[in-house]
N, C-alpha and C positions, 0 to 999 in steps of 0.2 A: 285302399285297393291299388294295386299296381297294374302295369301292362294295359292291354286293350280294355279290360273291365273298368279300370280307373278312368280311362279317357271317356268311355261311354257314360259313366256315372256323373262326371263333372260337366259333360257337354262341351268341353273345350278340346281343341286339337293341340298337340305339342307346339311349343314356341317356334321350333324350326319349320314346321309346316305352315305357319302363319306368315313367314317371311316373304315379302314380295320379290318376284323375279322379273327383271326387265330384259327383254330380248332385243338387242341392238344389231341390226343387219347393216353392214357397210361394205364398201369395196375393199379389195386387197390393195393396200396402199403401194404406190410406186416407189415410196421411200420405205424400205423394209424396217428401218429403225423405228419408225412411228408405230407400226403394228406391234413390234416387240415392246415398245414403251407402254402402250395401252395394256397389254396382257401382263406385263411384269410389274408395272407401277401404278398407272392411273386407275385401271379397273379395280385392282385390290384396294386402293385407297378409297375409291367411291363406295365400295361395298362396306368398308369399315365405318366410314363417316356417315353413310346414309342408312345403314342397317338393312340393306337389300342385296339380293344376288343379281349380278349383271352377266347376262349370257351374251358375250360378244362373238358374233359370227361374221366372217369375211368371205366374200365371193368375188369373182371376176366382175369388173364393172359392167360388162355386157349382160350379166345375168341378173342385175338388180331389177330392171323393169319387168321381166317375166315373173320374178318373185313377188313384186308389188301386185301385179294383176292376179296371180294365183291366190295371194292372201285375201284380196278383196272379194274374189269370187267364192272362196271357201269360208270366209268369215273368221279365219284364223291365220296366225303367222307371227312374224316379228312385231313387237310393240312399236319400235322406232326403226324406220328404214331410211337409209341415205338416198336422197333424190339428186338426180342430175338435171340441170337446166330446168325446163318448164314441166317436168313431171308434176310439179306442184299444181299447175293449172289443169293438167290432164286428169288428175285424181282429186280435184278440189272438194268433191262431195264425199270423199271417203277418208278425209283426214281431219284432225283436231286443230282448231285455231291456236296458233302460237303467238298471236299479237301481243299479249301482255309481256311475255319474255323478250320479244323483239324490241318493244318500246323501252323496256328497262335497260337492255344492253345498249341500244342506240343512244339513249340519254347519257349513259355512263362512258361511252367510248367515242364520242364525237360524231355520232350519226351513222346510220347504215347507208352504204353507197346506193345510188339510184339504180344501178345495174341489179344489185341484189334485191332491192325493193320491188322492182318491176317483175322479176322472175318469181319471187317468193310470196308476194302479196297481191291482193285484188285491188289495191289502190284505195281501199276504204277502211284500212286498219286491220284487216284480217290477214294473217300470215298462214298460208297453207304449209309452209315449211320454215323452220328456224335456220336462217342463213348460217352457214358453217365456214366455207372457204371458197376461194376462186383459184383454180389451177391454171395459172397463166400459160399461154401458148406463145413461145418465141422460137425463132430459128436457132438451133444449136449448129455450130459450124466449125470446121477445122481451119484455123487461121493460117497455118503454114501452107496448106494445100491451096487456099485461095491466093496467097501471096505468090505462089509458083506460077499462076496464070495471070498475074498482074492486077489482081483485085486486092488492094490494100485495105479495103473496108467491105463489109457485106453490101451487095447491090441493093439499092433502095428503090428501084423501079423494076417492073416485070420484064422490060426489055433487057436491062442489064443483068437481071437474074437469069434469064434464058441464055444470054451470051456467056456468062461465067459457067453455068451448068453444062453448056455444050462443050466448052473447053475442058472441063473436068471429066466429063463422060468419055471424051476422046482419050483421056489418060487412065480410064478404068475406074474413075472416082465420081460417079454421077451423084446428083442430089437424090434424096429418097423421100417419097411421100405416099401414104396410103390413100386409096380411093375405095376402100372396103367398107363393109357394114360394121363399123366399130365406133364407140361412143365419143371418143375424144379427138384424135388427130385428123380424122377424115373431115367431119364437119368444121373442125377448127381451122382447116385450111380452105375448104371450098366456099364456105359462107363469106368470109372476109374477101376472098379472091373475087367472088361475084360482085360484092358491094363495091369493091375498088374500081370495077369497070362501069359502075352505074346500074347494075342489075339489081332487082329486088323481087320478092315473091308477090307482095300485095301493096296496095296503097295504104295510106295512113288510116283509112276507114276500116282496115282489117277485113275487107270483103272483096275488093276488086283485084283479081289476079292479073298481074302485069309483068310476069316473068318473060313472056314472049316479046322481047324488045330487041332493038338493034344492039344495045349495049350488052345484053346477055349473050346474044349470038356471037358477037365479036370476042367475048371472053371465052366462049367454048372453042372457037376457031383457034385462038391463041394457045389455049391449053393443049390442043391436039399436037401442035407444033412443039410446044415446050416439052411435052411428054416424050415425044420421039427423040428430040434433040438432046435433052439434058437429064432425064429422070431415069431411075431404076424402074424398068417397066414391070418388074415383079410386084411392085407396090399395089397393084390392083387387088391382090389377095391378102395384104397385110392387115393385122389388127394393131392395137396400140402398143404391143410389145415388140413386134417385128422390126420396126424402125430403130428402136433402142438397140436391139441385138446387132442390126446391120451397122449402125454407127460405131458401136463399141468393138465390133470385129473389123472395122476399118474398110468396109465395102462401099460406104456412101460418105460424101463430104459434108452434107448438110441435111437437116430435116426439121420440120416443125414439131415441137415437143414441149412438154413441161420441162422442168429443170432436172428430171430424174436421170438423164444420161450423165450430166455433169456430176451430180451428187453421187452416182454409182462409181464414177471414175475417181472421185475423191475418196470413197469408202474403200476401194481396192486399188491403190496406186501401183502395187507390185504386179497386179494382174493385167491392168490396162496400160499398155505402153505404145508409143508411136513406133513407126517402122525404124526409127533411129534409136529405139531403146529408151527414150525419155518418157516421163509420166504423161499420159494422154491428157490429164486434166489441165496441164500447162498450155495445151494447144486448142482449147475449146473456148469459144466466145458465144454470146447470144445477141440476137438482133430481132427487131419486129419484122413482120411480113412486109414485103415491098408495097409501094403505093402504085395505084393505077390512075387512069384518066379522071376518076371521080374521087380520088383521095386514098387514104390509108386507114385500114380498119383492123379490128381484132375481135375474135369470138372466143371467149375463155370459158372453160367448163366451170359452171357454178354448182357447188354442192350445198345442200341443205339437209336437215333431218326432219322427216315427217313423223308425227305421232298418228297412228292409224285409229280410225273410229271403231274398228272391230275389237281393238285391244281392251282387255279387262283390267289393264294396269295403267290407265291413262294418267292418273295422278302421279304414280311412281315414275312413269316415263318423263313427265314434265319436270318432276323434281330432279331426276338425273340430268336432264338437259340444262336445267338451271345451274346445277353444280358444275357441269362441264364448262359452262360459259363464265364462271368466275375467273377473274383475270389470272390468278395463280395457276389454276388448272388448265385453262386454255393455253397459257404460255408454254406449258410443257409440250403440248401438241405443236404449237407454232415453232418453237425452237428445234424440235426434233425434225421438222420439215426443212430447215435451213434455207427457206425461201421458196421451196417448191409450191407451197400453198400460201396464198395471200389472204389475210383476214378480210371480212366484209365490212369492217367499220374503220373510220378515218384514223382513229387513235394509233393504230399499228403502223401507219405509214412512216412515222418518224422513229420507229423502234431502232435501237442500236444494232440489231441483227443485220439490217441492210447495209451497215457500214463495214461489216466484217470481211465481206468478199465482193469486190466490185463486179465480178463476173455475174453475180446474182442481181445486181441493182436494177436491171431493166424489168424484173418481175414485180417490183414493189407497187407499181401503179396498175397492175392488170385489172384489179377489181374496179378501179376508177374509170378505166377507158374502154371496157368491154361494150360491145353492142349485141343485143339479144336477137335470137332467131325470130323470123316473122317480120323483120324490118321491111317496110316502114310502118307496118302494123304493130299491134301489141304482141308480147310474147305469151300469148294465151294458149288454150288447149289445142286450137287448130294449128298454131305455129309448132307446138310440140309434136303433134301428129305428123306434120310434114317432116320434122327433124327425125322422129322415130322411124319413119319409113325411108329415110335416106334419099329423098327425092332430089335434092340439090347435088349431093355427092354422086348419085347414079346418073344424073344428067351429064356430068363430066366423064364418068367412067364409061358410059355408052359411047360417047364421042371418041375417046382415045382408043376404043376397041373397033372403031370403023363406022359408026353411025354418023351420017352427015350432021353438022352442027344444028342446022335448022330443024331437023327431025328430032334431035335429042331435046331441044328446047320445047318443041311442040309436045313431046311426050311429057315433059315436066309440067307444062301448062295444063295438060289434061289431068294429070294426077293431082295437082294442086286444086283444080276446080272441083274435083270429087270431094275435097275437104272443105273448101271455102264457099262453094256455090251450091252443091247438092243439098 
C-alpha cells in the first residue's frame, strides 16, 4: 500500500518526518561574514554530518533576553539560545547542564578561563551555558586625529582622556559613548569606569550594597564634566550600532567597541576613507580603557549557548553543540571573526591568527582579563538582574542629564537594594 494508507498500516512515519530539527537562536553578528559563513558553510555541513535539520535564527542582541523569557513562560521556543553575560545564572533553573561538554573542551584546549567559568557555571561543575566566546571591548581611535592635538598614544588615565577629548571636541571630533539601554557598549564602559574609581555594587558576600561611596560619587562627578567637555552628547540615545556608524562616518574620534569598526573598514576599504582620501583602516588603533585611582579594568561581553529545559530536542541540541566545538568546526567561526571574538579556552591565545594583524593583538587576552558584573560579589542572578535593568549605566546617564551626583548614586543604591536586600 502506498500514500497515507501505507503509513497508517506500518505505523511508521516517513524518514524525513523523523529527522530532528534543532532551532538555534543567536545574535546578528557584528561581523557579517560570520553569519554568512554559518548559513552557507557550517550549518549545511552540520546537517549533512549529523543527519539533522538546523534552524539558525538571528536577532538583534537586545532581543535575546525577551525571547528567552518568552520561551520559558510559554514552554516553547528555540532549543539553543545564545546567552549574554550572566543570563546563565538568571535562568539557571530553566536550562540543561552542559558540564560534560565544558569539561571535555576544557581538558582538550588548555582549560576554560576563570571569567567564563564564573559566568557560565555554578562553581560545582554544573554549566548553565556552554562558553562560546568573549567579545572584547577596547577603544577604537583615530591615530592621526589624536596626533593633531599632541596625543602620540591613547590616554591611559581618565584625566588625560578628558583632556584629549576636550581638545578634539573643540575641533568637532568628540569621543563617542553610549549611555543607553543596550547590551554591550554601555555596561562595557560604565562598569569598568566605576571599578577604576573604586566603586562597586556589593561586597564579596554578594549581599551588602555599598555603591553609595565617596569613590562612586567622585566617579559620577567626573563623568558629568567629561560628558560636557569631550563627549558626543547624543550618545545617551545610542545602541550598540550607533557608535559604529558615527565612527565610520568620521563624526567621533574614539569609542569603546569590539573590533567590528576596524573589521568593517577592512572589509570595505573603498567605502571608508579618511578626510584625506586614504583608507580609514590605516588610521585606526585599539587601546584598553584608561585607569583610574583604583586601577584599570575591563568588562567584556561573554557569550555562551544555553540548551533550554523545555526543548524536546535536548539530545540533538547537545550533539550539535558538541559538533560545533570540535576544533576544525570552531576554527571556521574563529577565523571568520578575525579577532572580534576571543575563544574561552587558553589554547587559542597562541593561535597564529593573532600575529596576522598587530592592530587586533590587544583583543587576544580579553577573555583572560575580564571582570564580571556584580563585583566584588559573584556574577550571579542578582548581578545579572542589576545589569539587565541598566542600573549602573542609568546612574551615570541621570547625572549627565542634570541630576546631582549624590542623588544619582542614592537612586542606584535604592534600586540595587531592591535586588540584593528585598
